[in-house]
N, C-alpha and C positions, 0 to 999 in steps of 0.2 A: 444416559451418560456414556454407555459403552460405544454408542455410535459416534459421539463427539470425540472420544479418545481414539477410535480407529481412524476417523477422518484426520485428526491432528497427526497421527502417526504416518498416515499416507502422505500428507503434505510434507512432513519432515523428510520422508524418504525421497520424495520427488525433488526437493530443494537441497538435499544434503550435499551433492557434488558442487553446486553453485555457491552455497553459503560457506563451504569448507575451504574454498580457494581464495587466493588474492588475485584480483583482476585489475589490469590496467588497459584502458582503451585509448587509442590515439586517433584523432580525426583530422590530422593535418591535411591529408589528401582530399578529404571531403570539403574542408574549408577552402583549399586552393581551387578545387573544381567549381565550387559555388562562386568564387570571385571571378572566374573567367566566363561564366555563363552570361548570356544576354539576359536582359530583364524579362523578355518574353519566355525564354527557357526556364528562368528561375520561377516564374509563376506557374509554368506547366509541370515542373519537376521540383516541388519544394522539399528539401531535405535538410534544411538548417535546423539543428536540434535546439537552438536558442529560441526558435519560434514554436516549440511544442508546448501545448497547454498541459502541464504536468498533472494538475488536479484532474482534468478530464481523462488523461491517459491512465492514471492510477485507478480511477473509478472504473473504467472499462476493464482494466487488468484484473481488479478484484472480482468484477462480475464474471469475467472469463474463467477465473479460477473456480468460482462457485459453480458455474455451469459445466465446464469440461473436465475438471478434476474431481470435484466433490459431487457432481451429478445432481446439483440442487435445481429445483424449479424456480423460475422467477417469482412465482406466486408465494414462495416461502420467504421472500425478502422482508416484508413488513414484520413478520414474526421474528426473524433473525435480528433486525434492527432493535426491536424492543428487548430482546434477550441480551444483546450486546450492551444496551444502555443500562439494564439492570446490573450486568456484570461490572461495568465501569463505575456505577454509583456505589456498588458494594465494595469494590476495590478502594475507592477514595475514602469511604466511611471507615472501613476496617483499617486502612493505612493510617488515617488520621488518629484513630484511637489506639492502635497497637504500636505505632512507630513513635519513637521519641525523637525523631529527626526534627531539625528546625523547620519552622513554618515555610521558609523559602524553598527548601527541598521538596516539600509536599506540593507547593504551588507549581513547581517545575513539572512534577509528575502529572498534575491535573492538566497543564497546558499540553503536554505530550499526548495524553489521552484525548483531549478535546480535538486536537489536530487529526488524530486517527479516526475519531468519530465523524468528523466532517468529511473525510474521504469516503467513508462507508455510507453515511446518510446522504 
């Protein structure tokens, strides 16, 4: 358990600056450049963010965090997935029994978790 806490603390420290700021990104110049490129150049240099497969991107992002920040081996991934699934099930069960929130709120939480699980699994 100490290892998990230290990893979470390390992740929090790494992300603190980025999560504690408000960011706005403007891509007007990129959009304009993309409009003036020929079809051949567009296929050679694709940078249209609307074409990014975000599910794949986020999956690779999470794997990168595991590998380069947490120093996890890829061989530990199946165990981590099982552990996460147990955590999510425990959260849903405890939340349902301990929380007096309406059924709809609990259902929303389940959907949020299932979306996050899909990214990791």
